[in-house]
N, C-alpha and C positions, 0 to 999 in steps of 0.2 A: 315411448309407446306411440303407435299410430292411432288415428282417430277411431278405427274399427275396434282396436283392442280396448281403448277407453270406453267405447260405447258398450262393449260386452261387459266390461267391469261394472258399468252402471247397472246393467241388467242383473248381474250377479249380486250387486249390492242390494238391489230391490228385493231379490228373492231371499237373500240372507236376512234382509230386514223383516220379512214375515216371521222368521224364526226368532229374531231378536226382540220383536215388538213387546212381548210380555215382560221380558227381562228389562228392557229399556224403560218401561213404565215404572217398574219398581225402583230403578236407578234414579229416575227423575224425581220420584217422591223423596228418595233419600237425599238428593241434592238440595231439596227445599228445606230439609230439616237438619242436615248435618253438613257443616262447613268442610271445605276441601282440606284444610290443614288438620282438622280432626280426623278425617278419613286417612290421611297420610300417616298421622301419628299412630292410629290403630293398626295400619298395615306394618309399620316398623315394629310395633310391639309384638304383633303376631310372628314376625320374622325372627324375633329374638326369644320367643317362647318355646320351651321344650326342645328335645334333642332330635326332632324329626329330620331324618336324612343325615345324621351325624355319625352313624355307625360306620366304621372303617375296618377293613381286614388287611391281610397281606396282599400287596398289590402285585400285579403281573401284567404282561402284555403279550398278545398273540398277533401274528401276522396273517391277515386274510390272503386269499389267493391272488388278489390284485394289489397287494402291498399295503392295504389299510391297516393301521395299528389299532387293535381292539384291546380295550382296558378291562381288566377283571380284578376281583378281589376274592380271596379265599378266607373263610372262617374255619379253622381247624377244630376237630373234636377235642374236648378236654379229656383228661385221664379219667375214664369211667369208673375204674376201681376206686380211685381215691375219692371221687365224688360220691360214690355209694357209701363210703365210710364217714362222710362229712356230717356235720351237725344237721339235724332235720330242718333247721331254719335257713340253711344255705340256699341262696337264691336259685342256683342252677339245679340243685336237687329238687327244689320245690317245682320248678318248671318241668323237670323231667317226669316227676310223679304225676303232674297234672296232664301232661301230654301222653305219657306212655305207661302210667301206673308204676309198677315195680320193675318193669322191663328196662333194658338198656339198648340204645341204638347200636345196631351192628355196622360193620364197615360199609359205607355207602356214601356217595357224593350226590347231593341234591343241587341241581343247577337251575337257577332262576333267570328267566328271560323276560324283559319288560316290554311294554307296548309303545306305540307310536307317540312321539313327543314327550316321552317320559325318560327315566333313566333307572339305574339299578336301585336307587333309593325308594322307588315305588313299592318295594317289598319290605319297607322298614319294619313293620310290626311282625311279619313272619320271620324276618332275620333276627330280630331281638328275641323272639320266643325260642327259636332253634339254636341260637348262638351257643357254641360250646357243646351242644348235645349231639349234633349231626354235622358232618363235614359239608359245607355249602360253598357254592361258587355263585357270585353275582357279577354280571358283566353288563357293559353299556353297548348297545347296538351301534353300528357305524353311524357317525355323524351325530350321535347323541351322547350326553354326559361327558365323560373324560376320554371317550374313544376318538380316534382321528376322523377327520372328514373323509368320506368315501373317496378313495383315490380314483376309482373308475368314474365317479360322478364329477370330478373336478375339471374345470376349464370349459371352454366353449364346445369341445367335442366329447364331453362326458356322456356316458350312457346312463339311462334311467336305472334307478334301483329296482331290483326284482326280489320277490319273496324267495326265489331260488338262491339268490346271492346271500340272503340272510341265513339260509340253511347251511350254506358252505361256511359262513362266518362262525356259526355255532360249532361246526365241526372243528374249526381251527382253535376255538377256545377250549373245547374238550381235549384236543390233542395236547394243549399246553398246560391246562389246569387240572385235568383229571384223566391222564393217559391210561389208567388201568382201574379195574374194580367196577362194581355195579353202580349204575346211575339211575336216579329218578329225575325226570325233566319236568319243570314247572314253567308254564308260559301264560302270560296275560295278553289278550288281544293280539297285536302283531307278534308278540313273543310266542303265542300258541301257534300262529301260522309259521313261524320260524321252525318250530319243532316238527310241524307237518312236512316242511320242505326238507328238513334233515332226514326224516323217515323215507321220503320219496327218493332222495339221492343216495342215502347210505342205509339201505334196509339191513345189511349184514351187521352194522353197528347196533341197530335196535335189537336184532335177534340175539346178539352175543353179550350185550352189556346192559341194556336198559331193562329195568325191573318194574318201572311204574312211570306213569305220565299224568300230569294234572293240566287240564285245559281250563283257563279262567277267563270268562267273558270274551270268547274268541269265535272264529268262524272258519269253516272249511271251504267257503266260496259263496257266490251269489250275493256279494256285498252291494252290487249295483242295484239291488231291489230294496235296500234299506231306505226308509223315508225320513229318519232322524226326527220324527215327530212333526214334520212339515206337512202342510196340505199338498196334494198331488201336484198342482200347478207349480208351487214353489220349489219342490224338490226336483221336478223335471227341469226347471230353469237352471237350477244350481248345477245339475249334472251336465247340462249342455255346455255351460260356459266356464265352470270353475277350473278345470284343468288348464285351459289357456290363460285364464286370469292369474292363476297361481304362478305359472311360468313367467308371465310378464312382471308380476309383483316381485318374484324372486330375483329378477334382474335388477331391481331397485330396492334391494334389501334394506339399506340404511334408511331410506326414506320411509319405508313401510314400518320399520321398527320404531321410528320416532312417532309415527301415527298410532301405533299400537300402545305405546306408553301414554300417549295423550288421551286415549280412551280406555284407561286401565279399569275404570269402574264397570263399564259395559263388558269388557273382556272378561273380568272376574265373574260377572254374573252369568255369562255364557258358559264359562268353564264349570261353574257350580251346577248349572242346569244339566250339562251333559256328562258330568262326572258322578253326581250323587243323586239319591232320591230322598233320603231321610231329611226331614225338616230340622232335626236336632243334631246334624253333623257338627262336630267340633269345629269352630271357626279356624282354629290353628291348623287343623288337618286340611280344611278347604284351602287355606292360604298356602300350605305346603304343596298341595297339588298344583295350585296356580303358579307357584314359583318354578316347578319343574316344567310345566307346559310353556310358560312364557319365555323360558330360557332356550327353547328350540327356535333357531333362526327361521325366518320365513322361507329362505331358499331351501332349507332342509325339508320343511313342510311340503314345499312344491315338488321336490325330488321324489319323495316317498309316496305322495298321494296317488299317482296313477297305478302303482303296484297293486292296490287293493281291489280295483275293478277287475284286474286280470287274475287275481288269486283264485285258484281252484285246485284244492288238494284233497277233495273227498276220497278219491281213489287211493291216496297214500295212507289213509287211515287203516286200510286192511292190514298193513304191516304191523299195526299195534294190536291186532286181534289176539286175544288170549292173555294180554297183559292187564294188570290192575290199572284202571284208568278212572280218574275223577273228571267229570264234566260239570263245571259250576258256573253259574251266571246270576246276575241280579235280575229280578223279575221286571224291573223298570229301566233296563239298559236301553238307551236310545241309539247307541253307537253300534253295538253288535247285539241285537235283540236276543233274548233268551231262546227264541225259536231256533236260532243257529246252534246254540249249545244242545238243544233237544235233538237237532238233526245229527250232530256228532254222536250223541249217545245212541241214536237210532242205527247208526252204522257200526257201533260197537256195543252190542247187546249186553255185554258183561260190565260195561262202564257203570259207575255210580253217578247218577244224575242228581244234581242239587240245584234247585232254583231258589235263590235266597230272597225272602220277602223284603220289601221296602229297601231295595238296593239298586244302585245305578251301575255305571260302567266301571268305576274304580271301587269295586266291591271289597277288595283286599284292604283298602284304607277306610272304607265306610263301616264295614263289619269285620274288623281284623281278627278278633278272637275266633269267630265262627269259621272263617276261612282257614286260619291256622289249625284249628281242630280237625278240619276235613283233610288237610294235608298230612297231619299226624296220623289220621286214620288210614290214609293211603300208604304211608310208610309201613304201618302194621300189616295191611292187606298184601303189600308187596313182599312181605317176609323179611323186611330189613330191620325188624326189631326182634331181638332174641330174648329168651325168657330167663337167662342167667348169665352171670359174668363169665362162666366157663364156655359159653357159646354152645351149650348142648341143646338149646331150644330150636325153634324153626327158622333161625336167622340164616342169612346168606353167608357162605364162606368166602374165601378169597382174601387178597391182601388189603390191608387198610391203607387208604391213600393219605399218608401223613407226611 
């Protein structure tokens, strides 16, 4: 790095320090009262606790238009008739009754798209609740999770990631994992933007096959106005220098990753601040989110960041007019504020707007049952739940994707 870049990095650090000050104070107090070895043991214990992120389905791979290999998993629907005749204590029957009453899910594929610096496991709780009841597809966005590094971004001549590219990636996954039948698309944060890009590029797909959409903690644009809870001076400083700093740091990824590990406590505090609002969030869930985010390399963070300032897909929402849409956000989301979700609902007057109290950006992990219930309600509103095993109710026809 040149002197100018390092000087800018210093300014960015100062601005980010404003954001981190409160968190750092709490970390400093913890350091005075809790030894490092104790904290490391606690982190290891949380890593081994619970099955968070352990759900796996039938794996598959799709090829994006630039050759990037996109990893997805499919959870198929169980034999509904057999499940209906099972013992009342059967776990899947219990889940089905809680979500859908005495109704049975009709043939539909629900496709979950995750957000920036996460992976498909971010939908762990929703996946567990719907597992075996509805056919679902979970995929990792390019350069995230088990998907390949973006081919178009590789090398010194790589092109920046765009939200439009992510929309084309989703189309490739749909072609491979759900080539026919009705679709319900669910997207969190960047995943919601991916759905908007899909609608913008492939409106005929939306009209022909999509029967419902859920936007969770996302935005249709104007992300450059988000202040992330920072004072005006601090956020303006960050906006000016952060893109260049991230590019420079991305070029020295190994060095940065060592530094990030060395400041794990502060990093974890920042993740918690910007992911959750509830004071009583399960520490194991918070650690689960931390593991996902910290697994995203700094050069990937750098490649994706500029795309959000350019994102503007408000006009594409018109393609979704008339469809059942869920627009849900946490009331204390500092990353994509609930006002952005309200703006989406304003452009889709028939959408169900849900602002979840005491919830941050990772609302599907913070209040999993409430979010799952809203998605189940969307399936009912979309007509994908039939009233009888014979399919004589209001469910959708068409082939089952099995």
